[in-house]
C-alpha positions as CSV (number, residue, x, y, z in Angstrom):
1,M,-6.3,5.7,16.9
2,F,-6.9,9.1,15.4
3,V,-5.0,9.8,12.2
4,Q,-4.7,13.4,11.0
5,M,-6.2,13.5,7.6
6,D,-5.8,17.2,6.8
7,H,-2.5,16.8,4.9
8,M,-3.3,13.6,3.1
9,S,-3.8,13.1,-0.6
10,P,-7.4,12.5,-1.7
11,R,-6.4,8.9,-2.7
12,L,-4.9,8.2,0.7
13,R,-7.8,9.7,2.5
14,A,-10.2,7.5,0.4
15,F,-8.2,4.4,1.1
16,L,-8.2,5.1,4.9
17,S,-11.9,5.9,5.0
18,E,-13.0,2.2,5.2
19,P,-11.8,-1.4,5.6
20,I,-9.8,-2.9,2.8
21,G,-12.5,-5.5,1.9
22,E,-12.0,-6.6,-1.7
23,K,-10.4,-3.5,-3.0
24,D,-8.0,-4.0,-6.0
25,V,-4.3,-3.3,-5.4
26,C,-4.5,-0.2,-7.5
27,W,-6.5,1.5,-4.7
28,V,-3.4,1.6,-2.5
29,D,-1.9,5.1,-2.5
30,G,1.4,5.1,-4.5
31,I,0.5,2.1,-6.7
32,S,0.6,3.4,-10.3
33,H,-1.1,1.7,-13.2
34,E,2.2,0.3,-14.4
35,L,3.1,-1.0,-10.9
36,A,-0.4,-2.5,-10.5
37,I,0.1,-4.5,-13.7
38,N,3.4,-5.8,-12.4
39,L,1.8,-6.8,-9.1
40,V,-1.2,-8.4,-10.7
41,T,1.0,-10.3,-13.1
42,K,2.7,-11.9,-10.1
43,G,-0.6,-12.7,-8.3
44,I,-1.0,-9.7,-6.1
45,N,-4.3,-8.4,-7.4
46,K,-6.0,-7.3,-4.1
47,A,-5.0,-4.7,-1.5
48,Y,-5.3,-7.2,1.3
49,I,-2.7,-9.4,-0.4
50,L,-0.3,-6.5,-0.5
51,L,-1.2,-5.7,3.1
52,G,-0.5,-9.3,4.1
53,Q,3.0,-9.0,2.7
54,F,3.5,-5.8,4.6
55,L,2.4,-7.5,7.8
56,L,4.6,-10.6,7.1
57,M,7.5,-8.1,7.0
58,H,6.5,-6.9,10.5
59,K,5.4,-3.5,9.1
60,N,9.0,-2.7,8.3
61,E,8.6,0.0,5.8
62,A,12.2,0.0,4.5
63,E,12.1,-3.8,3.9
64,F,8.7,-3.5,2.2
65,Q,9.9,-0.7,0.0
66,R,13.0,-2.7,-1.1
67,W,10.8,-5.6,-1.9
68,L,8.5,-3.5,-4.1
69,I,11.4,-1.9,-5.9
70,C,13.4,-5.1,-6.4
71,C,10.6,-7.5,-7.2
72,F,8.1,-5.3,-9.0
73,G,10.0,-2.3,-10.4
74,A,8.4,0.3,-8.2
75,T,10.0,3.7,-8.1
76,E,11.3,4.9,-4.7
77,C,8.4,7.4,-4.5
78,E,5.8,4.6,-5.2
79,A,7.4,2.4,-2.6
80,Q,7.4,5.1,0.0
81,Q,3.9,6.2,-0.7
82,S,2.5,2.7,-0.7
83,S,4.3,1.6,2.5
84,H,3.1,4.8,4.2
85,C,-0.5,4.1,3.0
86,L,-0.4,0.6,4.5
87,K,1.2,1.8,7.7
88,E,-1.6,4.4,8.1
89,W,-4.3,1.9,7.3
90,C,-2.9,-0.4,10.1
91,A,-2.9,2.5,12.5
92,C,-6.6,3.0,11.7
93,F,-7.9,-0.5,11.6
94,L,-5.6,-2.9,13.5
């Protein structure tokens, strides 16, 4: 599937440019340093682990965003950006 990359942030473009591999969770667009610390503290240190949770939620962005906000203290903006990032990654690679 072709994803229009013209209007993406450099961070999102970089994340979508290749498979997830062993990227740290902080590579996901929308994950701030503070949010990354909260995620890592609870065992979510890799982007593929965060993606796994997104997939377990059937790629439901609203549910994933609520989970990030409630369980990890994400802001609404962080939650929206990160769910969008993972959704776009799925469109490119799944």
